[in-house]
Legacy VTK file of the C-alpha trace (Angstrom):
# vtk DataFile Version 3.0
C-alpha trace
ASCII
DATASET POLYDATA
POINTS 81 float
-38.677 87.599 64.491
-35.703 89.576 65.812
-35.773 93.324 66.131
-32.378 94.649 65.229
-31.718 98.186 66.424
-28.722 99.745 64.692
-28.972 103.495 64.367
-26.667 106.484 64.491
-28.738 108.188 67.199
-29.598 105.328 69.532
-32.180 105.926 72.241
-32.877 103.231 74.833
-36.596 104.094 74.870
-36.897 102.357 71.494
-36.105 99.009 73.111
-38.469 99.371 76.050
-41.429 98.223 73.952
-42.467 94.901 75.442
-42.323 91.816 73.234
-45.802 90.278 72.979
-47.566 87.741 70.797
-49.451 90.666 69.234
-46.565 92.833 68.033
-44.305 90.056 66.721
-41.286 91.020 68.855
-39.350 88.067 70.257
-35.740 89.169 70.400
-33.912 92.489 70.612
-30.279 92.756 69.552
-27.799 95.512 70.412
-24.436 96.131 68.790
-22.324 97.888 71.419
-21.747 98.022 75.179
-22.750 101.658 75.609
-26.215 101.045 74.170
-26.590 97.944 76.327
-25.794 99.871 79.515
-28.304 102.543 78.512
-31.066 99.983 77.968
-30.366 98.044 81.170
-30.422 101.229 83.219
-33.751 102.240 81.613
-35.606 98.973 82.338
-37.515 98.961 85.613
-38.536 95.287 85.679
-36.584 92.061 86.060
-33.510 92.027 83.849
-31.805 89.006 82.355
-28.781 89.445 80.158
-27.937 86.623 77.766
-24.499 87.052 76.249
-23.389 84.822 73.408
-19.676 84.860 72.679
-17.151 82.871 70.653
-13.910 83.527 72.547
-14.034 85.871 75.509
-17.112 87.521 77.049
-16.945 91.230 76.262
-19.500 92.480 78.769
-19.729 92.245 82.555
-22.711 93.061 84.718
-22.881 92.014 88.346
-26.027 94.012 89.170
-28.394 91.748 87.218
-28.737 88.125 86.204
-26.089 87.695 83.515
-25.910 84.428 81.613
-22.833 83.889 79.434
-23.121 81.283 76.693
-20.058 80.105 74.781
-20.766 79.141 71.152
-18.337 77.700 68.621
-19.872 79.645 65.752
-22.361 82.484 65.684
-24.725 80.382 63.566
-25.339 78.250 66.668
-27.063 81.211 68.351
-30.136 80.760 66.133
-30.375 77.120 67.147
-30.145 77.981 70.852
-32.777 80.702 70.661
LINES 1 82
81 0 1 2 3 4 5 6 7 8 9 10 11 12 13 14 15 16 17 18 19 20 21 22 23 24 25 26 27 28 29 30 31 32 33 34 35 36 37 38 39 40 41 42 43 44 45 46 47 48 49 50 51 52 53 54 55 56 57 58 59 60 61 62 63 64 65 66 67 68 69 70 71 72 73 74 75 76 77 78 79 80
């Protein structure tokens, strides 16, 4: 199950809840770069950024492991995950 966080007053603390087999969290999705930077800066453990894109990657991060994955259509993201 994906947790989709899309709120007017975003707070990165809401995404710091660890995904476990007990709480049903498997995937967390953000909708803009500012929220992503806020979350990455808040996380104290190992960070991996998986970016799916259809044309041009829209986000750059050289401070952490950043994996960019080109997909032909966004529907392919579900199959990859």
